[in-house]
C-alpha positions in Angstrom: -23.5 1.9 34.3 -26.3 3.2 32.0 -25.8 2.1 28.5 -26.9 4.4 25.6 -29.7 3.5 23.3 -29.2 1.2 20.3 -26.7 2.6 17.9 -27.0 1.8 14.3 -23.8 3.2 13.0 -20.2 2.7 14.1 -19.5 6.4 14.2 -22.2 6.8 16.9 -20.6 4.3 19.3 -20.2 5.6 22.9 -17.1 7.3 24.0 -16.0 4.5 26.3 -15.6 2.0 23.4 -12.4 3.6 22.3 -11.0 0.1 21.4 -13.8 -0.6 18.9 -15.0 -3.7 20.6 -18.7 -3.1 20.3 -20.7 -2.9 17.1 -24.0 -2.1 18.8 -25.1 -1.4 22.4 -28.6 -1.5 23.8 -30.4 0.7 26.3 -31.1 -1.0 29.7 -34.2 1.1 30.2 -37.0 -0.7 32.1 -35.7 -4.2 31.4 -38.0 -6.9 32.7 -35.5 -9.5 34.0 -36.5 -13.1 34.4 -35.6 -14.5 37.8 -33.0 -17.3 37.2 -29.5 -18.5 37.6 -28.1 -15.5 35.6 -30.5 -12.8 36.6 -27.8 -10.5 37.9 -25.7 -10.7 34.7 -25.4 -8.7 31.5 -23.7 -10.2 28.4 -22.6 -9.3 24.9 -22.9 -11.5 21.8 -20.8 -11.7 18.6 -22.6 -10.2 15.6 -23.0 -13.5 13.9 -25.3 -14.7 16.6 -29.0 -13.9 15.9 -31.0 -11.8 18.3 -34.2 -9.9 18.2 -32.4 -7.0 19.7 -30.4 -5.0 17.1 -28.9 -6.2 13.9 -27.1 -9.5 12.9 -24.9 -8.5 10.0 -21.8 -10.7 10.7 -19.9 -7.4 10.1 -20.4 -7.8 6.4 -21.6 -5.3 3.8 -23.5 -8.1 2.2 -25.9 -8.0 5.2 -25.9 -4.2 5.2 -23.5 -3.6 8.1 -23.0 0.1 7.5 -26.0 0.7 5.3 -29.3 2.1 6.3 -30.9 -1.3 5.9 -29.0 -3.8 8.0 -30.3 -7.4 8.4 -32.4 -7.9 11.5 -33.1 -11.4 12.7 -36.8 -12.3 13.3 -35.8 -14.7 16.2 -33.2 -15.2 18.9 -30.6 -17.9 18.6 -31.1 -20.8 21.0 -28.1 -19.7 23.1 -29.4 -16.2 23.4 -32.9 -17.4 24.3 -31.7 -19.8 26.9 -29.5 -17.1 28.6 -32.4 -14.6 28.6 -34.8 -17.2 30.0 -32.2 -17.7 32.8 -32.4 -13.9 33.5 -29.3 -12.6 31.7 -29.7 -9.4 29.7 -28.2 -8.9 26.2 -26.4 -5.6 26.5 -24.3 -5.4 23.3 -23.3 -7.0 20.0 -19.6 -7.2 19.3 -17.2 -6.5 16.4 -15.8 -9.4 14.5 -14.0 -10.5 11.3 -16.5 -10.7 8.5 -18.4 -14.0 8.8 -15.8 -15.1 11.3 -13.0 -15.3 8.7 -9.9 -13.8 10.2 -7.5 -14.1 13.1 -7.2 -10.5 14.2 -10.6 -8.7 13.9 -9.3 -6.5 11.1 -11.7 -7.7 8.4 -14.6 -5.6 9.5 -16.3 -2.6 7.9 -16.3 -1.0 11.4 -12.5 -1.1 11.5 -10.1 -3.2 13.6 -10.7 -3.9 17.3 -7.8 -2.7 19.3 -6.3 -4.6 22.3 -7.3 -2.9 25.6 -3.8 -3.6 27.0 -2.2 -1.7 24.1 -4.3 0.0 21.4 -1.5 -0.4 18.9 -1.9 -4.2 19.0 -4.6 -6.6 17.8 -7.3 -8.0 20.0 -7.2 -11.3 18.0 -10.0 -12.8 16.1 -12.5 -13.5 14.9 -14.2 -12.9 18.3 -11.9 -10.0 19.1 -14.8 -7.7 20.0 -16.2 -10.2 22.6 -12.7 -10.6 24.2 -11.9 -6.9 24.2 -15.3 -6.0 25.6 -14.5 -8.0 28.8 -11.0 -6.6 29.1 -12.1 -3.0 29.0 -12.3 -1.5 32.5 -15.2 0.8 31.3 -17.5 -2.2 30.5 -17.4 -4.1 33.8 -21.2 -4.2 33.6 -20.6 -7.2 31.3 -20.3 -10.5 33.1 -19.5 -12.6 30.0 -19.7 -12.7 26.3 -20.6 -15.1 23.6 -18.3 -15.7 20.6 -18.0 -18.5 18.0 -14.9 -20.7 17.7 -14.2 -22.5 14.4 -10.5 -22.9 14.6 -9.6 -20.8 17.7 -11.7 -17.7 17.3 -12.6 -17.5 21.0 -9.4 -18.9 22.5 -6.9 -16.8 20.6 -8.4 -13.4 21.3 -9.0 -14.5 24.9 -5.2 -15.1 25.2 -4.3 -11.8 23.5 -6.8 -9.8 25.7 -6.1 -11.5 29.1 -9.6 -13.1 29.6 -10.9 -16.6 29.7 -12.1 -18.2 26.5 -13.8 -21.5 26.3 -14.7 -23.7 23.4 -17.1 -26.5 24.5 -17.2 -30.0 23.0 -18.7 -29.9 19.5 -22.4 -30.4 19.7 -22.8 -29.6 23.4 -24.1 -26.0 22.8 -26.8 -25.4 20.2 -25.7 -23.7 17.0 -29.3 -22.8 15.9 -29.4 -19.2 15.1 -25.6 -18.9 14.6 -24.8 -17.8 11.1 -22.6 -20.6 9.8 -19.0 -20.4 8.7 -18.0 -24.1 8.7 -20.8 -26.3 10.1 -18.7 -29.2 11.1 -16.4 -27.0 13.1 -18.4 -24.0 14.4 -18.9 -23.9 18.2 -20.6 -21.3 20.4 -17.8 -20.2 22.8 -18.0 -18.5 26.2 -15.7 -15.7 27.4 -15.4 -14.4 30.9 -13.3 -11.7 32.5 -10.3 -12.3 34.6 -12.1 -11.8 37.9 -15.1 -14.0 37.1 -13.2 -16.7 35.3 -14.2 -20.4 35.1 -17.0 -20.1 37.7 -18.9 -17.7 35.3 -18.2 -19.9 32.3 -19.4 -23.0 34.1 -22.6 -21.2 35.1 -23.3 -20.2 31.5 -22.4 -23.6 30.2 -24.9 -25.3 32.5 -27.6 -23.0 31.1 -26.7 -23.8 27.5 -25.9 -27.5 28.0 -29.3 -28.8 26.7 -30.4 -30.7 23.6 -31.9 -28.6 20.8 -34.0 -30.4 18.2 -33.6 -27.5 15.9 -29.9 -28.1 15.6 -29.0 -31.3 13.7 -25.5 -31.3 15.3 -26.8 -31.0 18.9 -25.7 -33.8 21.2 -28.6 -36.1 21.8 -30.1 -36.5 25.3 -28.9 -40.1 25.6 -25.4 -39.0 24.5 -25.3 -36.3 27.1 -26.4 -38.8 29.7 -23.7 -41.2 28.6 -21.0 -38.5 28.7 -22.1 -37.4 32.1 -21.8 -41.0 33.5 -18.5 -41.4 31.6 -16.7 -38.6 33.5 -17.6 -39.3 37.1 -14.8 -37.6 39.1 -12.1 -39.9 40.4 -10.0 -38.6 43.4 -6.5 -39.0 41.9 -3.9 -36.5 40.7 -4.5 -35.5 37.1 -1.9 -36.5 34.5 -1.0 -33.6 32.3 0.2 -34.2 28.7 3.0 -32.0 27.4 3.2 -32.4 23.6 6.6 -31.9 22.1 5.2 -30.7 18.8 3.9 -27.5 20.3 7.4 -26.3 21.1 7.9 -24.9 17.6 10.5 -22.6 16.3 8.0 -19.7 16.0 7.2 -19.9 19.8 8.3 -16.7 21.4 10.6 -16.9 24.5 8.0 -15.1 26.6 5.3 -17.7 25.7 7.6 -20.6 26.2 8.5 -19.3 29.7 4.8 -18.9 30.5 4.1 -22.4 29.4 6.8 -23.8 31.6 5.6 -21.8 34.6 2.1 -23.1 34.1 3.4 -26.7 34.0 5.4 -26.0 37.2 2.4 -24.6 39.0 0.3 -27.7 38.0 3.1 -29.9 39.2 3.2 -28.1 42.6 -0.6 -28.6 42.9 -0.1 -32.4 42.6 -0.4 -33.0 38.8 1.9 -35.5 37.1 3.5 -34.2 33.9 3.8 -36.6 31.0 5.6 -36.0 27.7 3.4 -37.0 24.8 3.6 -36.8 21.0 1.0 -35.4 18.7 2.8 -35.5 15.3 -0.3 -34.6 13.3 -0.2 -31.1 14.9 2.0 -30.1 12.0 -0.6 -31.1 9.3 -3.8 -30.0 11.2 -3.5 -26.4 10.0 -3.2 -27.3 6.4 -6.2 -29.7 6.6 -8.2 -27.1 8.4 -7.7 -24.5 5.7 -9.0 -26.9 3.1 -12.0 -28.1 5.0 -13.2 -24.8 6.5 -13.1 -22.9 3.1 -14.8 -25.8 1.4 -17.8 -25.4 3.8 -17.7 -21.7 3.4 -18.1 -21.9 -0.4 -21.3 -23.8 0.2 -22.7 -21.8 3.1 -22.2 -18.4 1.5 -24.0 -19.3 -1.7 -27.3 -18.0 -0.2 -26.0 -14.4 -0.2 -27.1 -13.6 -3.7 -29.2 -10.5 -3.2 -32.4 -12.6 -3.8 -33.3 -14.1 -0.4 -30.3 -12.9 1.6 -27.8 -10.2 1.0 -28.0 -6.6 -0.2 -28.8 -5.6 -3.8 -26.6 -3.0 -5.3 -27.7 -0.2 -7.6 -25.9 -1.9 -10.5 -28.1 -5.0 -10.0 -31.2 -2.9 -10.3 -30.0 -1.1 -13.4 -28.8 -4.0 -15.5 -30.9 -6.8 -14.0 -27.9 -9.0 -13.3 -27.9 -11.1 -10.2 -25.3 -12.5 -7.9 -22.1 -10.9 -9.3 -22.7 -7.4 -8.1 -24.2 -8.4 -4.8 -21.3 -10.7 -4.0 -18.8 -7.9 -4.8 -19.8 -6.7 -1.3 -17.9 -9.5 0.3 -14.6 -8.5 1.8 -11.3 -9.7 0.4 -10.7 -12.4 2.9 -14.1 -13.9 2.5 -13.7 -13.9 -1.3 -10.3 -15.5 -0.9 -11.8 -18.3 1.2 -14.7 -18.9 -1.1 -12.2 -19.3 -4.0 -10.1 -21.7 -1.9 -13.1 -23.8 -1.1 -14.3 -23.9 -4.7 -10.8 -25.0 -5.8 -10.7 -27.8 -3.2 -14.1 -29.1 -4.2 -13.4 -29.0 -7.9 -13.3 -32.3 -9.7 -9.6 -32.0 -10.5 -8.6 -31.5 -6.9 -11.4 -33.1 -4.8 -9.5 -36.4 -4.2 -6.1 -34.8 -3.5 -7.3 -31.9 -1.4 -10.7 -32.3 0.2 -10.7 -36.1 0.8 -7.1 -36.1 2.0 -7.9 -33.3 4.5 -10.9 -35.4 5.8 -8.5 -38.4 6.2 -6.1 -36.2 8.2 -9.0 -35.0 10.4 -10.0 -38.6 11.2 -6.4 -39.4 12.1 -6.2 -36.3 14.4 -9.3 -37.6 16.3 -7.6 -41.0 16.5 -4.3 -39.5 17.7 -6.0 -37.5 20.5 -7.9 -40.7 21.5 -4.6 -42.6 21.9 -3.2 -40.1 24.4 -6.2 -39.6 26.7 -6.6 -41.9 29.7 -10.4 -41.7 29.4 -11.8 -43.4 26.3 -13.7 -41.3 23.8 -17.4 -41.9 24.9 -18.6 -42.2 21.3 -15.7 -44.0 19.6 -13.8 -47.3 20.0 -11.0 -47.1 22.6 -7.6 -46.5 21.2 -5.4 -45.8 24.2 -1.6 -45.8 23.9 1.2 -46.2 26.5 1.3 -42.7 27.9 -2.3 -41.8 28.8 -3.1 -38.4 30.2 -6.2 -36.7 31.6 -5.6 -33.3 30.0 -3.2 -31.6 27.6 -1.6 -28.2 28.3 -0.2 -26.1 25.5 0.3 -22.4 24.7 -2.8 -20.8 23.1 -0.9 -18.7 20.6 2.8 -18.7 19.6 3.3 -15.0 20.5 1.7 -12.2 22.4 -0.7 -10.0 20.4 1.1 -8.6 17.4 1.1 -5.0 16.4 -1.7 -3.9 14.1 0.9 -2.5 11.8 2.5 -6.0 11.5 -0.9 -7.6 11.0 -1.6 -5.3 8.0 1.7 -6.5 6.4 1.1 -10.2 6.9 0.4 -12.6 4.1 -2.6 -14.9 4.4 -0.3 -17.8 5.2 1.3 -15.8 8.1 -2.0 -14.8 9.6 -3.3 -18.4 9.3 -0.3 -19.6 11.3 -1.5 -17.8 14.4 -4.1 -20.6 14.7 -1.6 -23.4 14.8 -2.1 -24.3 18.5 -5.9 -24.0 18.5 -6.9 -25.8 15.3 -6.1 -29.4 16.4 -8.6 -29.4 19.2 -11.2 -27.9 16.9 -10.6 -30.6 14.3 -11.3 -33.2 16.9 -14.2 -31.4 18.5 -12.6 -31.3 21.9 -13.3 -28.9 24.8 -10.5 -26.4 25.3 -10.0 -23.3 27.4 -7.6 -20.4 27.1 -6.6 -19.3 30.6 -5.0 -15.9 31.2 -1.8 -16.9 33.0 0.9 -14.2 33.1 2.0 -11.0 31.4 5.2 -10.4 29.6 7.6 -7.6 30.5 5.6 -5.0 28.5 2.3 -6.0 30.3 0.8 -8.0 27.4 -1.2 -11.0 28.6 -0.2 -14.6 27.7 -2.7 -17.4 27.7 -2.3 -21.2 28.1 -4.6 -23.7 26.6 -6.2 -26.7 28.5 -7.5 -29.5 26.3 -9.7 -32.3 27.5 -11.2 -35.5 26.1 -14.4 -35.3 24.1 -17.2 -34.4 26.6 -15.0 -33.6 29.5 -15.9 -29.9 29.5 -16.4 -29.5 33.3 -13.1 -31.3 34.0 -11.3 -28.7 31.9 -12.9 -25.9 33.9 -12.0 -27.7 37.2 -8.3 -27.9 36.1 -8.2 -24.2 35.3 -9.0 -23.4 38.9 -5.6 -24.8 39.8 -4.0 -22.0 37.8 -5.9 -19.2 39.5 -3.8 -17.0 41.7 
């Protein structure tokens, strides 16, 4: 399919993007494709991932998203460069919640991304554009898409849109060139369509699974070697952990039924099902929404209109800095900056931020006690019921209606991340697998979680769920 030339403004997007998934598309033209493992594949990237092609505005007016002077990156992010070196072609940038802050891709100056299965419903967020672009029948020229996952921003939209969404182990994929939201949580995620699935994700992951000296959080070569040796495949039935704490009151009957069917299928394929307990699941969300906004309040200081960010006419008239430029932030971004500043204030630092960090350490320890494989970088802490993988729902419900999303409070919208945040807090690999559809045809995803570094094992397990 021939893709139209680069489009600067949302109103010019091509007719086939009726679900508002793409923020920019690029002309194929006479593309010189490098021969490599991905030479036959086109991909899309979330608009907070830097690329020489097009703009990188994070769907924010601060970076000129809908202005005549949007921010253009002078370099490619490491993940984009590696993919292009392997022969893949960047075909589009995708819509997102501003700076990755949102659960439904509604906080964008381009408007909300709609779910391809039902345009009245949300595509999820914040990587909703990446997920929806792969679910659109008109964009089958895309083999995969890149998103970012901080607390579930790849996995949840993947569940809502019926595609695969993978969050690698923290540090496995370079973040250099990814505009930061929360540095200690941000992870470049990979999404693939239903028909390409885990094989496509694994191919992309192998391309991106390299040390990058430009990213201080990149896993060191010796650590990668240690992890690789740590997870030598053993020919034995996997033990699947079923955490009781994920069977919450808000879990819809359709999702609960899908979860049970998934566990039944794994059991028929030879897996052993083991009940486990992860009691800190209930506190992970609260800790996350202290830690992530705290990092946001630091990361977004640079958007002052001096070095980064747009200058408004008011700035030029009265000579004031910062205040007018930062008025261009959307409401959700402003809210999280204020939350972060509050948590880091001297009056609340001990009771909010430090307590949240303690909870995070306890979450890592709790996961470490239930996995049969020891954490390759931490002291062993196994408990009695040790498992190889954990299987949970990805989201408590199917994709909600956009009309419902618009009426949600911040607390209600944050609750959509309840099942994805714990794995993010622990830096664990996790994959949302499109499993079934409900009676109305809306997809339901299940989440597979592995021990730190066991990314390829998670992908192997997902193949047992393929029809």
